[in-house]
DRENSE-497851 format. One record per atom (N, C-alpha, C): residue number from 1; residue in one letter; atom name; y, z, x. Coordinates in steps of 0.001 Angstrom, whole numbers, plus 500000, padded with zeros to 6 digits. Example, Ala and Ser with C-alpha at 12.3 -4.5 7.8 and 13.67 -1.06 7.14 Angstrom:
@n=1; res=A; atom=N; v=494310; w=507800; u=513190 .
@n=1; res=A; atom=CA; v=495500; w=507800; u=512300 .
@n=1; res=A; atom=C; v=496700; w=507800; u=513200 .
@n=2; res=S; atom=N; v=497750; w=507080; u=512850 .
@n=2; res=S; atom=CA; v=498940; w=507140; u=513670 .
@n=2; res=S; atom=C; v=500030; w=507870; u=512900 .
This chain:
@n=1; res=X; atom=N; v=060246; w=149052; u=975663 .
@n=1; res=X; atom=CA; v=059744; w=147692; u=975534 .
@n=1; res=X; atom=C; v=060193; w=146895; u=976744 .
@n=2; res=X; atom=N; v=059348; w=146051; u=977196 .
@n=2; res=X; atom=CA; v=059605; w=145236; u=978373 .
@n=2; res=X; atom=C; v=060642; w=144162; u=978051 .
@n=3; res=X; atom=N; v=061675; w=143968; u=978934 .
@n=3; res=X; atom=CA; v=062684; w=142942; u=978669 .
@n=3; res=X; atom=C; v=062088; w=141556; u=978485 .
@n=4; res=X; atom=N; v=060985; w=141280; u=979153 .
@n=4; res=X; atom=CA; v=060348; w=139970; u=979007 .
@n=4; res=X; atom=C; v=059839; w=139803; u=977588 .
@n=5; res=X; atom=N; v=059309; w=140884; u=977011 .
@n=5; res=X; atom=CA; v=058849; w=140831; u=975629 .
@n=5; res=X; atom=C; v=060014; w=140596; u=974687 .
@n=6; res=X; atom=N; v=061159; w=141256; u=974964 .
@n=6; res=X; atom=CA; v=062338; w=141043; u=974134 .
@n=6; res=X; atom=C; v=062748; w=139579; u=974132 .
@n=7; res=X; atom=N; v=062734; w=138947; u=975287 .
@n=7; res=X; atom=CA; v=063111; w=137550; u=975401 .
@n=7; res=X; atom=C; v=062178; w=136684; u=974578 .
@n=8; res=X; atom=N; v=060894; w=136958; u=974667 .
@n=8; res=X; atom=CA; v=059926; w=136185; u=973898 .
@n=8; res=X; atom=C; v=060129; w=136338; u=972412 .
@n=9; res=X; atom=N; v=060439; w=137544; u=971977 .
@n=9; res=X; atom=CA; v=060681; w=137760; u=970561 .
@n=9; res=X; atom=C; v=061935; w=137042; u=970107 .
@n=10; res=X; atom=N; v=062958; w=137042; u=970948 .
@n=10; res=X; atom=CA; v=064193; w=136343; u=970591 .
@n=10; res=X; atom=C; v=063943; w=134850; u=970441 .
@n=11; res=X; atom=N; v=063106; w=134296; u=971334 .
@n=11; res=X; atom=CA; v=062807; w=132869; u=971227 .
@n=11; res=X; atom=C; v=062040; w=132577; u=969949 .
@n=12; res=X; atom=N; v=061130; w=133478; u=969563 .
@n=12; res=X; atom=CA; v=060394; w=133294; u=968315 .
@n=12; res=X; atom=C; v=061330; w=133340; u=967124 .
@n=13; res=X; atom=N; v=062282; w=134228; u=967168 .
@n=13; res=X; atom=CA; v=063234; w=134313; u=966071 .
@n=13; res=X; atom=C; v=064045; w=133032; u=965980 .
@n=14; res=X; atom=N; v=064451; w=132485; u=967136 .
@n=14; res=X; atom=CA; v=065227; w=131253; u=967130 .
@n=14; res=X; atom=C; v=064427; w=130104; u=966535 .
@n=15; res=X; atom=N; v=063131; w=130046; u=966829 .
@n=15; res=X; atom=CA; v=062326; w=128961; u=966293 .
@n=15; res=X; atom=C; v=062157; w=129083; u=964789 .
@n=16; res=X; atom=N; v=062298; w=130307; u=964262 .
@n=16; res=X; atom=CA; v=062223; w=130500; u=962818 .
@n=16; res=X; atom=C; v=063548; w=130236; u=962128 .
@n=17; res=X; atom=N; v=064618; w=130091; u=962895 .
@n=17; res=X; atom=CA; v=065917; w=129776; u=962315 .
@n=17; res=X; atom=C; v=066698; w=130990; u=961853 .
@n=18; res=X; atom=N; v=066255; w=132201; u=962175 .
@n=18; res=X; atom=CA; v=066964; w=133393; u=961737 .
@n=18; res=X; atom=C; v=067695; w=134089; u=962877 .
@n=19; res=X; atom=N; v=067692; w=133505; u=964043 .
@n=19; res=X; atom=CA; v=068327; w=134144; u=965195 .
@n=19; res=X; atom=C; v=069828; w=134252; u=965004 .
@n=20; res=X; atom=N; v=070443; w=133255; u=964396 .
@n=20; res=X; atom=CA; v=071893; w=133308; u=964239 .
@n=20; res=X; atom=C; v=072298; w=134470; u=963355 .
@n=21; res=X; atom=N; v=071488; w=134799; u=962359 .
@n=21; res=X; atom=CA; v=071793; w=135939; u=961511 .
@n=21; res=X; atom=C; v=071686; w=137228; u=962312 .
@n=22; res=X; atom=N; v=070636; w=137359; u=963120 .
@n=22; res=X; atom=CA; v=070460; w=138548; u=963958 .
@n=22; res=X; atom=C; v=071570; w=138636; u=964994 .
@n=23; res=X; atom=N; v=071904; w=137510; u=965616 .
@n=23; res=X; atom=CA; v=072960; w=137505; u=966619 .
@n=23; res=X; atom=C; v=074304; w=137856; u=965998 .
@n=24; res=X; atom=N; v=074605; w=137303; u=964826 .
@n=24; res=X; atom=CA; v=075859; w=137613; u=964160 .
@n=24; res=X; atom=C; v=075944; w=139092; u=963820 .
@n=25; res=X; atom=N; v=074839; w=139658; u=963353 .
@n=25; res=X; atom=CA; v=074806; w=141071; u=963011 .
@n=25; res=X; atom=C; v=075019; w=141923; u=964252 .
@n=26; res=X; atom=N; v=074382; w=141563; u=965350 .
@n=26; res=X; atom=CA; v=074546; w=142305; u=966605 .
@n=26; res=X; atom=C; v=075970; w=142194; u=967119 .
@n=27; res=X; atom=N; v=076545; w=141001; u=967032 .
@n=27; res=X; atom=CA; v=077927; w=140809; u=967485 .
@n=27; res=X; atom=C; v=078894; w=141616; u=966624 .
@n=28; res=X; atom=N; v=078629; w=141658; u=965328 .
@n=28; res=X; atom=CA; v=079493; w=142425; u=964432 .
@n=28; res=X; atom=C; v=079420; w=143916; u=964764 .
@n=29; res=X; atom=N; v=078216; w=144410; u=965008 .
@n=29; res=X; atom=CA; v=078060; w=145826; u=965369 .
@n=29; res=X; atom=C; v=078723; w=146117; u=966707 .
@n=30; res=X; atom=N; v=078596; w=145202; u=967651 .
@n=30; res=X; atom=CA; v=079230; w=145388; u=968948 .
@n=30; res=X; atom=C; v=080753; w=145395; u=968804 .
@n=31; res=X; atom=N; v=081285; w=144513; u=967966 .
@n=31; res=X; atom=CA; v=082725; w=144505; u=967708 .
@n=31; res=X; atom=C; v=083179; w=145820; u=967085 .
@n=32; res=X; atom=N; v=082353; w=146378; u=966193 .
@n=32; res=X; atom=CA; v=082685; w=147660; u=965591 .
@n=32; res=X; atom=C; v=082704; w=148762; u=966649 .
@n=33; res=X; atom=N; v=081741; w=148741; u=967553 .
@n=33; res=X; atom=CA; v=081697; w=149740; u=968621 .
@n=33; res=X; atom=C; v=082946; w=149629; u=969496 .
@n=34; res=X; atom=N; v=083307; w=148414; u=969852 .
@n=34; res=X; atom=CA; v=084512; w=148198; u=970672 .
@n=34; res=X; atom=C; v=085746; w=148708; u=969945 .
@n=35; res=X; atom=N; v=085828; w=148461; u=968641 .
@n=35; res=X; atom=CA; v=086957; w=148928; u=967846 .
@n=35; res=X; atom=C; v=087016; w=150456; u=967832 .
@n=36; res=X; atom=N; v=085869; w=151114; u=967650 .
@n=36; res=X; atom=CA; v=085842; w=152575; u=967654 .
@n=36; res=X; atom=C; v=086216; w=153133; u=969019 .
@n=37; res=X; atom=N; v=085774; w=152491; u=970075 .
@n=37; res=X; atom=CA; v=086136; w=152945; u=971423 .
@n=37; res=X; atom=C; v=087645; w=152829; u=971621 .
@n=38; res=X; atom=N; v=088220; w=151731; u=971173 .
@n=38; res=X; atom=CA; v=089668; w=151542; u=971300 .
@n=38; res=X; atom=C; v=090418; w=152627; u=970526 .
@n=39; res=X; atom=N; v=090003; w=152872; u=969280 .
@n=39; res=X; atom=CA; v=090650; w=153914; u=968475 .
@n=39; res=X; atom=C; v=090536; w=155272; u=969152 .
@n=40; res=X; atom=N; v=089372; w=155568; u=969700 .
@n=40; res=X; atom=CA; v=089153; w=156854; u=970354 .
@n=40; res=X; atom=C; v=090041; w=157006; u=971576 .
@n=41; res=X; atom=N; v=090192; w=155936; u=972346 .
@n=41; res=X; atom=CA; v=091065; w=155999; u=973520 .
@n=41; res=X; atom=C; v=092519; w=156211; u=973116 .
@n=42; res=X; atom=N; v=092947; w=155586; u=972034 .
@n=42; res=X; atom=CA; v=094316; w=155784; u=971541 .
@n=42; res=X; atom=C; v=094520; w=157242; u=971127 .
@n=43; res=X; atom=N; v=093546; w=157791; u=970412 .
@n=43; res=X; atom=CA; v=093648; w=159183; u=969964 .
@n=43; res=X; atom=C; v=093661; w=160129; u=971160 .
@n=44; res=X; atom=N; v=092827; w=159850; u=972166 .
@n=44; res=X; atom=CA; v=092831; w=160688; u=973368 .
@n=44; res=X; atom=C; v=094177; w=160629; u=974076 .
@n=45; res=X; atom=N; v=094776; w=159455; u=974114 .
@n=45; res=X; atom=CA; v=096098; w=159325; u=974732 .
@n=45; res=X; atom=C; v=097135; w=160127; u=973950 .
@n=46; res=X; atom=N; v=097087; w=160034; u=972627 .
@n=46; res=X; atom=CA; v=098022; w=160806; u=971803 .
@n=46; res=X; atom=C; v=097807; w=162305; u=971984 .
@n=47; res=X; atom=N; v=096546; w=162687; u=972106 .
@n=47; res=X; atom=CA; v=096223; w=164096; u=972329 .
@n=47; res=X; atom=C; v=096782; w=164570; u=973665 .
@n=48; res=X; atom=N; v=096634; w=163751; u=974676 .
@n=48; res=X; atom=CA; v=097177; w=164077; u=975995 .
@n=48; res=X; atom=C; v=098698; w=164224; u=975932 .
@n=49; res=X; atom=N; v=099352; w=163316; u=975216 .
@n=49; res=X; atom=CA; v=100811; w=163401; u=975087 .
@n=49; res=X; atom=C; v=101225; w=164675; u=974355 .
@n=50; res=X; atom=N; v=100446; w=165053; u=973345 .
@n=50; res=X; atom=CA; v=100756; w=166279; u=972613 .
@n=50; res=X; atom=C; v=100659; w=167503; u=973517 .
@n=51; res=X; atom=N; v=099639; w=167530; u=974349 .
@n=51; res=X; atom=CA; v=099475; w=168672; u=975259 .
@n=51; res=X; atom=C; v=100542; w=168666; u=976345 .
@n=52; res=X; atom=N; v=100889; w=167483; u=976831 .
@n=52; res=X; atom=CA; v=101875; w=167386; u=977905 .
@n=52; res=X; atom=C; v=103272; w=167774; u=977427 .
@n=53; res=X; atom=N; v=103580; w=167476; u=976174 .
@n=53; res=X; atom=CA; v=104926; w=167763; u=975670 .
@n=53; res=X; atom=C; v=104973; w=169057; u=974855 .
@n=54; res=X; atom=N; v=103907; w=169819; u=974859 .
@n=54; res=X; atom=CA; v=103809; w=171102; u=974157 .
@n=54; res=X; atom=C; v=104039; w=170975; u=972658 .
@n=55; res=X; atom=N; v=103637; w=169860; u=972080 .
@n=55; res=X; atom=CA; v=103726; w=169678; u=970631 .
@n=55; res=X; atom=C; v=102420; w=170148; u=969997 .
@n=56; res=X; atom=N; v=102205; w=171432; u=970001 .
@n=56; res=X; atom=CA; v=100956; w=171993; u=969528 .
@n=56; res=X; atom=C; v=100789; w=171841; u=968017 .
@n=57; res=X; atom=N; v=101881; w=171575; u=967321 .
@n=57; res=X; atom=CA; v=101811; w=171369; u=965878 .
@n=57; res=X; atom=C; v=100952; w=170153; u=965541 .
@n=58; res=X; atom=N; v=100987; w=169122; u=966396 .
@n=58; res=X; atom=CA; v=100224; w=167890; u=966167 .
@n=58; res=X; atom=C; v=098825; w=167943; u=966781 .
@n=59; res=X; atom=N; v=098506; w=169029; u=967445 .
@n=59; res=X; atom=CA; v=097240; w=169116; u=968161 .
@n=59; res=X; atom=C; v=096034; w=169114; u=967220 .
@n=60; res=X; atom=N; v=096052; w=169949; u=966195 .
@n=60; res=X; atom=CA; v=094896; w=170056; u=965298 .
@n=60; res=X; atom=C; v=094591; w=168755; u=964555 .
@n=61; res=X; atom=N; v=095591; w=168072; u=963962 .
@n=61; res=X; atom=CA; v=095268; w=166806; u=963302 .
@n=61; res=X; atom=C; v=094716; w=165749; u=964262 .
@n=62; res=X; atom=N; v=095218; w=165729; u=965477 .
@n=62; res=X; atom=CA; v=094729; w=164753; u=966452 .
@n=62; res=X; atom=C; v=093321; w=165097; u=966921 .
@n=63; res=X; atom=N; v=093022; w=166372; u=967056 .
@n=63; res=X; atom=CA; v=091657; w=166766; u=967391 .
@n=63; res=X; atom=C; v=090693; w=166402; u=966264 .
@n=64; res=X; atom=N; v=091123; w=166637; u=965026 .
@n=64; res=X; atom=CA; v=090290; w=166268; u=963880 .
@n=64; res=X; atom=C; v=090063; w=164763; u=963834 .
@n=65; res=X; atom=N; v=091091; w=164007; u=964131 .
@n=65; res=X; atom=CA; v=090971; w=162551; u=964159 .
@n=65; res=X; atom=C; v=090002; w=162110; u=965247 .
@n=66; res=X; atom=N; v=090072; w=162738; u=966405 .
@n=66; res=X; atom=CA; v=089160; w=162420; u=967500 .
@n=66; res=X; atom=C; v=087714; w=162718; u=967111 .
@n=67; res=X; atom=N; v=087483; w=163866; u=966512 .
@n=67; res=X; atom=CA; v=086127; w=164229; u=966083 .
@n=67; res=X; atom=C; v=085623; w=163237; u=965035 .
@n=68; res=X; atom=N; v=086486; w=162824; u=964144 .
@n=68; res=X; atom=CA; v=086109; w=161858; u=963113 .
@n=68; res=X; atom=C; v=085698; w=160515; u=963733 .
@n=69; res=X; atom=N; v=086464; w=160027; u=964705 .
@n=69; res=X; atom=CA; v=086134; w=158763; u=965367 .
@n=69; res=X; atom=C; v=084836; w=158868; u=966152 .
@n=70; res=X; atom=N; v=084643; w=159989; u=966836 .
@n=70; res=X; atom=CA; v=083406; w=160174; u=967587 .
@n=70; res=X; atom=C; v=082201; w=160262; u=966650 .
@n=71; res=X; atom=N; v=082398; w=160878; u=965483 .
@n=71; res=X; atom=CA; v=081334; w=160938; u=964482 .
@n=71; res=X; atom=C; v=080995; w=159542; u=963966 .
@n=72; res=X; atom=N; v=082011; w=158728; u=963734 .
@n=72; res=X; atom=CA; v=081787; w=157349; u=963281 .
@n=72; res=X; atom=C; v=081024; w=156551; u=964333 .
@n=73; res=X; atom=N; v=081393; w=156739; u=965596 .
@n=73; res=X; atom=CA; v=080694; w=156042; u=966675 .
@n=73; res=X; atom=C; v=079243; w=156489; u=966754 .
@n=74; res=X; atom=N; v=079003; w=157763; u=966544 .
@n=74; res=X; atom=CA; v=077632; w=158287; u=966598 .
@n=74; res=X; atom=C; v=076786; w=157683; u=965479 .
@n=75; res=X; atom=N; v=077344; w=157612; u=964279 .
@n=75; res=X; atom=CA; v=076616; w=157016; u=963153 .
@n=75; res=X; atom=C; v=076336; w=155539; u=963395 .
@n=76; res=X; atom=N; v=077305; w=154828; u=963944 .
@n=76; res=X; atom=CA; v=077129; w=153410; u=964226 .
@n=76; res=X; atom=C; v=076091; w=153194; u=965321 .
@n=77; res=X; atom=N; v=076043; w=154090; u=966281 .
@n=77; res=X; atom=CA; v=075083; w=153932; u=967376 .
@n=77; res=X; atom=C; v=073644; w=154047; u=966896 .
@n=78; res=X; atom=N; v=073427; w=154746; u=965801 .
@n=78; res=X; atom=CA; v=072075; w=154860; u=965254 .
@n=78; res=X; atom=C; v=071570; w=153521; u=964732 .
@n=79; res=X; atom=N; v=072494; w=152638; u=964357 .
@n=79; res=X; atom=CA; v=072137; w=151330; u=963815 .
@n=79; res=X; atom=C; v=071996; w=150268; u=964906 .
@n=80; res=X; atom=N; v=072535; w=150546; u=966086 .
@n=80; res=X; atom=CA; v=072521; w=149563; u=967174 .
@n=80; res=X; atom=C; v=071329; w=149826; u=968087 .
@n=81; res=X; atom=N; v=070725; w=148742; u=968523 .
@n=81; res=X; atom=CA; v=069611; w=148853; u=969454 .
@n=81; res=X; atom=C; v=069951; w=148028; u=970696 .
@n=82; res=X; atom=N; v=070871; w=148558; u=971482 .
@n=82; res=X; atom=CA; v=071291; w=147888; u=972710 .
@n=82; res=X; atom=C; v=070711; w=148672; u=973873 .
@n=83; res=X; atom=N; v=069887; w=148016; u=974653 .
@n=83; res=X; atom=CA; v=069243; w=148683; u=975770 .
@n=83; res=X; atom=C; v=069914; w=148258; u=977072 .
@n=84; res=X; atom=N; v=070309; w=149257; u=977855 .
@n=84; res=X; atom=CA; v=070942; w=149012; u=979140 .
@n=84; res=X; atom=C; v=070022; w=149540; u=980232 .
@n=85; res=X; atom=N; v=069712; w=148719; u=981214 .
@n=85; res=X; atom=CA; v=068848; w=149196; u=982302 .
@n=85; res=X; atom=C; v=069476; w=150387; u=983026 .
@n=86; res=X; atom=N; v=068650; w=151353; u=983371 .
@n=86; res=X; atom=CA; v=069152; w=152546; u=984041 .
@n=86; res=X; atom=C; v=069757; w=152216; u=985404 .
@n=87; res=X; atom=N; v=069283; w=151146; u=986022 .
@n=87; res=X; atom=CA; v=069842; w=150732; u=987313 .
@n=87; res=X; atom=C; v=071321; w=150361; u=987162 .
@n=88; res=X; atom=N; v=071675; w=149708; u=986058 .
@n=88; res=X; atom=CA; v=073072; w=149337; u=985804 .
@n=88; res=X; atom=C; v=073913; w=150596; u=985636 .
@n=89; res=X; atom=N; v=073399; w=151563; u=984889 .
@n=89; res=X; atom=CA; v=074145; w=152808; u=984683 .
@n=89; res=X; atom=C; v=074326; w=153566; u=985990 .
@n=90; res=X; atom=N; v=073305; w=153587; u=986838 .
@n=90; res=X; atom=CA; v=073438; w=154294; u=988107 .
@n=90; res=X; atom=C; v=074440; w=153591; u=989028 .
@n=91; res=X; atom=N; v=074481; w=152261; u=988981 .
@n=91; res=X; atom=CA; v=075482; w=151535; u=989777 .
@n=91; res=X; atom=C; v=076895; w=151872; u=989306 .
@n=92; res=X; atom=N; v=077083; w=151943; u=987994 .
@n=92; res=X; atom=CA; v=078408; w=152289; u=987453 .
@n=92; res=X; atom=C; v=078770; w=153710; u=987858 .
@n=93; res=X; atom=N; v=077811; w=154642; u=987769 .
@n=93; res=X; atom=CA; v=078064; w=156029; u=988176 .
@n=93; res=X; atom=C; v=078440; w=156131; u=989644 .
@n=94; res=X; atom=N; v=077861; w=155259; u=990466 .
@n=94; res=X; atom=CA; v=078162; w=155257; u=991901 .
@n=94; res=X; atom=C; v=079460; w=154520; u=992224 .
@n=95; res=X; atom=N; v=080126; w=153981; u=991211 .
@n=95; res=X; atom=CA; v=081380; w=153276; u=991422 .
@n=95; res=X; atom=C; v=081198; w=151870; u=991945 .
@n=96; res=X; atom=N; v=080004; w=151327; u=991760 .
@n=96; res=X; atom=CA; v=079725; w=149973; u=992237 .
@n=96; res=X; atom=C; v=079788; w=148987; u=991075 .
@n=97; res=X; atom=N; v=079871; w=147728; u=991405 .
@n=97; res=X; atom=CA; v=079956; w=146666; u=990416 .
@n=97; res=X; atom=C; v=078548; w=146324; u=989919 .
@n=98; res=X; atom=N; v=078276; w=146443; u=988614 .
@n=98; res=X; atom=CA; v=076938; w=146119; u=988109 .
@n=98; res=X; atom=C; v=076593; w=144638; u=988221 .
@n=99; res=X; atom=N; v=077588; w=143802; u=988446 .
@n=99; res=X; atom=CA; v=077314; w=142375; u=988643 .
@n=99; res=X; atom=C; v=076511; w=142145; u=989915 .
@n=100; res=X; atom=N; v=076612; w=143077; u=990857 .
@n=100; res=X; atom=CA; v=075834; w=142963; u=992089 .
@n=100; res=X; atom=C; v=074339; w=142971; u=991783 .
@n=101; res=X; atom=N; v=073931; w=143748; u=990791 .
@n=101; res=X; atom=CA; v=072527; w=143788; u=990397 .
@n=101; res=X; atom=C; v=072094; w=142424; u=989865 .
@n=102; res=X; atom=N; v=072942; w=141801; u=989066 .
@n=102; res=X; atom=CA; v=072619; w=140471; u=988533 .
@n=102; res=X; atom=C; v=072494; w=139461; u=989671 .
@n=103; res=X; atom=N; v=073408; w=139513; u=990626 .
@n=103; res=X; atom=CA; v=073340; w=138594; u=991775 .
@n=103; res=X; atom=C; v=072054; w=138813; u=992571 .
@n=104; res=X; atom=N; v=071696; w=140072; u=992764 .
@n=104; res=X; atom=CA; v=070478; w=140394; u=993503 .
@n=104; res=X; atom=C; v=069248; w=139873; u=992774 .
@n=105; res=X; atom=N; v=069206; w=140045; u=991456 .
@n=105; res=X; atom=CA; v=068059; w=139575; u=990677 .
@n=105; res=X; atom=C; v=067962; w=138051; u=990724 .
@n=106; res=X; atom=N; v=069093; w=137366; u=990630 .
@n=106; res=X; atom=CA; v=069083; w=135906; u=990700 .
@n=106; res=X; atom=C; v=068626; w=135441; u=992076 .
@n=107; res=X; atom=N; v=069086; w=136133; u=993094 .
@n=107; res=X; atom=CA; v=068670; w=135800; u=994457 .
@n=107; res=X; atom=C; v=067167; w=135979; u=994625 .
@n=108; res=X; atom=N; v=066626; w=137093; u=994104 .
@n=108; res=X; atom=CA; v=065181; w=137339; u=994201 .
@n=108; res=X; atom=C; v=064380; w=136279; u=993443 .
@n=109; res=X; atom=N; v=064880; w=135848; u=992311 .
@n=109; res=X; atom=CA; v=064187; w=134828; u=991523 .
@n=109; res=X; atom=C; v=064165; w=133497; u=992271 .
@n=110; res=X; atom=N; v=065270; w=133171; u=992913 .
@n=110; res=X; atom=CA; v=065335; w=131898; u=993646 .
@n=110; res=X; atom=C; v=064401; w=131890; u=994847 .
@n=111; res=X; atom=N; v=064192; w=133047; u=995455 .
@n=111; res=X; atom=CA; v=063294; w=133131; u=996612 .
@n=111; res=X; atom=C; v=061856; w=132889; u=996183 .
@n=112; res=X; atom=N; v=061460; w=133435; u=995045 .
@n=112; res=X; atom=CA; v=060074; w=133292; u=994600 .
@n=112; res=X; atom=C; v=059956; w=132007; u=993854 .
């Protein structure tokens, strides 16, 4: 779907008075995703510590915990409809700041 169409639909929703409900729901889902990412990073750190200190006894429960968190994130992602432009992802992969794309787009808009 074209981003311009998304913007138009969002404005229509706002005029109907239901945008705050949609926005709150999206923010709540985004907060859940952030929480799952944080938990996953903590588990990965604990897993790394277990491997570094040769505590293999704790390895299996931590791996199971990691798989459980990743499964939760996967289920939550099915409910979220967040679209990220591929240009932003390629900039991140190249180690560049994605804000540069926003600056470039604003500059192009001001020229026209």
